[in-house]
N, C-alpha and C positions, 0 to 999 in steps of 0.2 A: 726533695727538701726545698722549701721556698727560700728565695734569696732576694736581698735588697742591697743597693750599693750607695745609699745616701749617708752623709755624715761620717765619713771614715775618720779614724783617729789620726792624731798628728804623726804617729810613727807607722802609718799604714803602708802596705806593700803595693806598689803600682799595679794597677789592673786587677787587684783583688776584689772579690765580690763577697759581701757579708753573708754568712749562713745564719739564718734566724732559727730560734727554737732550741739552741744549744745551751748547756750550762755555762757559767761564767768562763771556765777554762775547759777546753775539750782537746784531748790528744787523740789522734787517729793513726793507728798502725805505725808508730814511731820506731825507727831503728837508728842505731848509732854505734859505729865501731871506731877503735883507735888503732893506728898502725904502729907496729914495732917489728921485732924479728918475726913475730907471727901476729896477725890481726887479732885484736881482743874485742869481742862483741860485748858492748856495755848494756845496751837495751835492744830488744828485738820484738817486732810486731806488738808494740805496747799501745793500748788504747785505754783511756781513762776519762773520767769527768770529775770536776771540782766545783762545788756549789758556792755561790756568793754568800758572804757573811758567816762562813763556817771555818772551823779549824780542821785541816786535813793533814794527817801524819803519814809520811812514806817510811815504811819500815822494811827490814830485810837484813840478812846476814851480810858481812863484809864482802864487797865485790858484786853485790846484787844489782847495782845500777841506780841506787838512790840519788846520789849527788848528780849523776849524769842527767837523770830525769828532771831534777830541779833546774839545772842549767839550760835544758831544752825548753822548759816552760818559760824561763826568763828571756830566752833568746841569746844566751851567751854561746851556745853551740848550734851548729847547723846540722840538722838530722840528715842521715844518709837516705832516709825514706820517711814518708808520712809527714804530718804537720801538727802544730799546736795552734789552736784558735782561742782568742780572747774576745769575749762579747761577739763572737761570730767572725771576727777578723783574724786573718793569719798573723801570727807573731813573726816579725822580721828576724832573719838570722844575721850573723855578724857581717856577711857580705852585703847586706841590704840596708845597714844602718851604721852611720859613722861612729857613734858611741853605742856599742851593743847593750841590750837590755831594754825591755819594754817600758815605755814612759809611765804607765800606770802602776808599775811594780817597783819594789825596792828589795834588795837582797842583802842579808847578813851572812857573811861567810864564816867558816870555822876559825880562821887565823886572824880575824880583825884586820884584814889587809887594808881596809879603807880608812882606818883611824890614823891620825897624825900623832905619832907617839910622844913627841915633845911639846905639843900644844896642850892647852888645858881642856877640860871637859866642855866648858861653855863654847869655846871657839870651835871645837870639833863639831858640835851640833849646829851652832848658829851659822857656820860657814856654808851650810847647805841652802840657806835662804838668800835671796837677793837683797841689795841695799836700797831698793826703790821705796820701801816703806819701813823705816827703822823701828817705829813703834810696834808695828805688826811683827817684825822680826824678833824684837825683844819678847813680846807677849807669847808668841808661839814657842820660842826656845824655852822660856821660863815654864810654860805650861807642860811641855813634854818632859822636862827634867823633874818636875814635881810628880807627874803621873808615874814616872818610873823610879821615883824615890832616890834620885841622885842629885837633887838641888844642892845638897850640902857639899857636893864634890866639885862645884863649878870651877874653882880655881886650882884644882889638882891636875897635875900632868897625867896623861894616859900612862906613861911609863911607870908611874908610882901607884897605879891601881892594881887591885886583885883581878883574877880572871873573871869572877862574877861581876865585878864593877865594870870592867871593860865590856862585858856582854851587854849590860844595861845601856852603856853609852852608845854602843854600836846599834842597838835597837832604837834608841832615841834619835840617833842621827838618821836612821832610815825612816822613822815615822814623822819627823818634823815637817816633811814636805807633803804629808797627808796622802800617801799612796792608797790605792784601792786594794792592793795585794802586798802582803809582806811574806817574803820567802826567807827561810832560815835553815842553814845547814848545821846540824848538830848543835842547837842553841844552848843545850844544858850540860854539855860535856865538861865545861870548865867552871861550872857553878856548884858550890858546895851543896850537899844534899839538904842541909838545913835551910838554905835560901832558895832552893829550886822550886818548891811549892809556892813560895811567895811570888817569884817571878812569873810562874805559870798563871797564878791568879790575876796578877797585874795585866798580863797579856789578854786573858779572858775578859777582864773588865773593859779593856780598850775595844775588843771585838764587840761586846754588847753595846757599848756607848756609841761607836762610830760605824758599825757595819763592816769593819775591816775583814778581809779574807786572809787567812793565814795558811801557808803551806810550809811544813817543816819536815826535815829529815832526822831520823833518830835510829841509832844502832841498838838502843835499849827500849823496847816497847813499854816497859814499866814506867818510863818517864812520861809517856804521852797518853796512856790509857784513860786517865781521868780528864784530860783536857780536849781530846780530839773528838770531833763529830763523826769523822770518817777515818778509817785506816786503809791505806793502800799497801798491800803486801807484795814485795818483789822477791823473785828468786832467779838468779842467773840471768837477769835482764828481762824476765817475763813476768807478766801480771799473774799472781796466784789468787788473790782475793781482794775485794774492795767492799767494805761494809762498816756498819757501826761497831765500835770496839766491843761492846757487851755481847753482841750477836756473834762476832768472830771468836770471842773468847769461849763462849758457851757452846757454840756449834762450829768449830773450825772445819773447813772443807777438806783438809788433808793433814797428815802428820807433821809436815814442815811448819805450817801455821800454828799448830798446837804446841810444838816444841818452842817455837819462837815466842809465843805469847805466855806460855805457862810452864815450860820445861816439863811437858807432860810425859806420863807413862804411855808408851805405845805398845799395844798387845795384839798378838794374833789370836785366832779362835781357840787354840789349845791353851794358851796362857789365860785367856778370859774364862774358859771353862773351869780352870783350876780355882778361879775366884768365885765360881758359882754363877757366871754370866752365860746365859744361853742366847746365842745370836747367830744369824746367818751372815753377818757383816764380815768382811775380810780383815778389817782393822778396827780396834776398839781403843778409844782415847780416854784416859783417866787422869785428870789433873791431880797433883799431889794433895791438894786440900779436899779432893773428893773421896779420900780414903780415911778411915779411922782405925786406930790401934787399941788393943787392950792386952794387958799381960795375961798370958795363958800358958801354963806348963805343957799343954797338949797342942799348942798352936803350931801351924805348919811353917810359919816364918820365924826367922830370928834376926835381931838387929845387928847389922855389920858396921854401921857408922852413924854418928850423930853430929850434926853441925849446928852449933848454937848461934842463933841469929838475933838474940834479944828477946822480943816478945813471942817469938816462935822458934821452932827448931826443925831442921830438915833431917829426916830419919831415913836411912837406907836399910831396906830389909831384903832378905833373900830366902827363896825356897827352891831347891834344885836349880834349874836354869832360869828361874823367874826372879828378876830383881826389880824392886819398886822404890820410888821416892815418895815419902809421905811428909806432909806438913802437919806438925803437931804443936799445940800450945806449950810454951815453956813452963807453964804451971804443972804439967804432967811430968813426973819423974820417970825417966827411962835410962837404961844402961846398955852398953854394948854387950851382945851375947844373949840378951833377954829373949825368951820365946814369946811370940805375940800372935794373937789372932787378928785377922784383917776383915773389916767390913767395908763394902763398896757403897758409898752414899749416892753416887751418881756416875754415869758414864755416857760417852757419846760414840755412836756408831758411824763409821764411814762406809757407805754402801759399796758393794762389789760393783766394779765398773764393767 
């Protein structure tokens, strides 16, 4: 790999040499453990790429290493092995930088730890800018508050805001200094569902207008499928998959990813054969919406449970040892105990390893 060592960033590591040709953020063979009664491996042999100007979402079950990965990217944690590079330069760890955190990045944590609870919204955001140019300070603060739709809250104390409003203030506080990368840990978990989509769209507009790179962590993939350019899937600290959301959803590489993204039905060959699927694959994945039901007195399956979800319903059906989850429109009348026939609209095979 070609390397150059000119124009290092202000937070560069002494004697580091730039690696050219890498994506904006590159993680190489990262490992990190935490000590306790027994060591806990948070991430292990983790390599990844994050492209500039895109939204990347890190997803996985609880304890999969998502937040640890985010902190390693920012430089808040020192890896036990491996490295993170930003624009080809190694990200300094806390031992190498007086105030940990890469200068080109800003991070919004889950608990709004950086917010001054008893100061108002304006002061929380404006305090991030120097007083060397008061007009510019006013204009930048005013612009980001309007962009995030919280200009009407300027005089409100943080303590008096809702969780969703606090989240917008935290994001404004991070963006007012115009970072190149915004890191967010579970940014939507305190935002009401009715306002979540609006906040996501506001973030996407900022990405489109400014070229901002966003890296966020989410425990709920449904929150980020529509806004992410790339998903990074973690399991027990290891990289499982990294690709576009639609591709991973339609062609998950394993049953873990399928369950995480779609609460999929995972079938072996025998169960698949009972549904009329002929395959040599060891595992067959069928998302709940890839099945359709029809009432049939001679049907092999019967309905054991119906969960009403508003415009759709999740229907549990059973035949012998085969249990399936099916998503059905709420316009269709179904009842528990009904005999039904099942049609497979689509399925995905995982090849025998």
